[in-house]
C-alpha positions in Angstrom: -12.1 -20.6 5.2 -10.7 -17.1 4.4 -7.1 -17.1 3.1 -4.6 -14.5 4.0 -5.0 -12.8 0.6 -8.8 -12.7 1.0 -8.4 -11.4 4.6 -6.1 -8.6 3.2 -8.6 -7.6 0.5 -11.4 -7.4 3.0 -9.2 -5.7 5.5 -8.0 -3.1 3.0 -11.5 -2.2 2.0 -12.6 -2.1 5.6 -9.4 -0.1 6.6 -10.4 2.6 4.2 -13.8 2.7 5.8 -12.7 3.0 9.3 -11.2 6.0 11.0 -8.3 4.5 12.8 -6.6 6.7 15.4 -2.9 6.9 15.7 -1.1 4.1 17.5 0.7 5.0 20.8 4.1 3.6 19.4 3.7 5.2 15.9 5.4 8.1 14.1 3.3 10.4 11.8 4.8 10.6 8.3 3.6 12.8 5.4 3.1 10.8 2.1 1.5 13.7 0.0 2.7 17.1 1.1 0.8 20.3 0.3 -2.2 22.3 1.5 -4.1 19.3 2.0 -1.5 16.7 3.1 -2.0 13.0 3.5 -0.1 11.5 6.3 0.0 8.0 7.9 1.0 6.5 11.2 4.0 4.1 10.9 5.0 1.8 13.8 8.2 3.2 15.4 10.2 0.0 14.6 9.6 0.4 10.9 12.1 2.3 8.8 10.9 5.2 6.5 12.8 6.7 3.7 11.9 9.3 1.1 11.6 8.1 -2.6 10.9 10.0 -5.9 7.1 10.2 -5.5 6.5 9.6 -1.8 7.9 7.3 0.9 9.1 3.7 1.3 8.2 2.0 4.6 9.8 -1.4 5.7 10.1 -3.6 8.6 13.4 -3.7 10.5 13.9 -7.3 9.3 13.0 -6.4 5.7 10.1 -8.9 5.5 7.6 -6.3 4.5 8.0 -3.3 2.1 5.4 -0.7 1.4 5.8 2.1 -1.1 3.3 5.0 -0.9 3.5 7.1 -4.1 1.4 10.0 -5.2 1.0 10.6 -8.9 -1.0 12.2 -11.7 -3.1 10.0 -13.8 -0.8 10.5 -16.8 2.1 9.1 -14.7 0.4 5.8 -13.8 1.9 3.6 -16.5 5.4 5.0 -15.9 5.0 4.2 -12.2 3.9 0.6 -12.9 6.7 0.2 -15.4 9.2 1.3 -12.7 7.8 -1.2 -10.3 7.8 -4.0 -12.8 11.4 -3.3 -13.7 12.4 -3.1 -9.9 10.7 -6.4 -9.2 12.2 -8.1 -12.2 15.7 -6.9 -11.0 15.0 -8.3 -7.5 14.1 -11.6 -9.0 10.3 -11.4 -8.4 8.3 -13.3 -11.0 4.6 -13.0 -11.6 3.3 -16.6 -12.1 -0.4 -16.1 -12.9 -3.2 -13.8 -13.6 -3.8 -10.9 -11.3 -7.0 -10.7 -9.2 -8.6 -7.3 -8.7 -11.4 -5.8 -6.5 -12.7 -2.2 -6.8 -14.7 -0.4 -4.1 -16.3 3.0 -4.5 -16.4 5.5 -1.7 -17.9 9.0 -1.5 -14.7 10.8 -2.2 -12.4 8.2 -3.8 -12.1 4.9 -5.5 -10.1 2.0 -4.2 -8.6 -0.8 -6.3 -6.7 -3.7 -4.7 -4.8 -5.8 -7.2 -3.0 -9.0 -6.2 -0.4 -10.9 -8.3 0.6 -14.5 -7.7 4.4 -14.3 -7.5 7.6 -16.0 -6.5 10.9 -14.7 -5.1 13.9 -17.0 -5.4 11.6 -19.6 -6.4 9.4 -19.4 -3.4 5.9 -17.8 -3.0 6.0 -14.1 -2.2 3.2 -11.5 -1.6 2.7 -8.8 -4.2 -0.2 -6.5 -4.3 -1.1 -2.8 -5.1 -3.7 -0.6 -3.6 -4.7 2.3 -5.9 -6.5 5.3 -4.2 -8.0 7.6 -6.9 -9.8 10.7 -5.4 -12.9 11.8 -7.2 -12.2 15.5 -6.9 -10.5 16.8 -10.0 -6.9 18.0 -9.7 -6.0 15.8 -6.6 -3.2 13.4 -6.8 -3.8 9.6 -6.8 -1.9 7.4 -4.5 -0.4 3.9 -5.2 0.5 1.7 -2.2 2.7 -1.1 -3.3 3.2 -4.1 -0.9 5.8 -6.8 -1.1 6.3 -9.3 1.6 7.4 -12.8 2.4 4.4 -15.0 3.3 5.8 -15.2 7.0 6.2 -11.4 7.1 2.8 -10.9 5.6 1.3 -12.8 8.6 3.6 -11.5 11.2 3.1 -7.8 10.4 -0.6 -8.0 9.4 -1.6 -6.0 12.4 1.0 -3.2 11.8 0.0 -3.1 8.1 -3.6 -2.7 8.9 -2.8 0.2 11.4 -0.9 2.0 8.5 -3.9 1.5 6.1 -6.4 2.6 8.8 -4.3 5.8 9.3 -4.4 6.3 5.5 -8.1 5.9 5.4 -8.5 8.3 8.2 -6.4 10.9 6.1 -8.5 10.4 3.1 -11.8 10.5 5.0 -10.8 13.5 6.8 -10.4 15.5 3.6 
């Protein structure tokens, strides 16, 4: 039996292999601006806001949050420290060792890291997807994912569409 976490890991790896087309009810949002921008397709019902290094995307009911942030390698630890502080302030507690899976692609490397965690004493879903281009000088991307277990299941299809559009953006470079 494949658990939701295992399904996500497999889905994330597959999503970055597939060239998913834009959804009919999605808006195109730029994550990494510039001469070679990275954009994703976000379901219309989801809320999008700009943050320091990219965008925050969340469901209307606040059950799923995604942060897509571009960074330089030297900024990675600072970015993780900011996330750890945010999650601590929110009451999220990591309750075990992380699990990680890394997959190499022709133009980038993908690493998915999951953390067993709780929020308000109940299980919560906390994972990171790091996309590191192999071309020198290009910015890396960290996709941070926080969801309730129910929201993780309810919005799995929408999340996969977002990741498929991200894969298409990277594969199209």
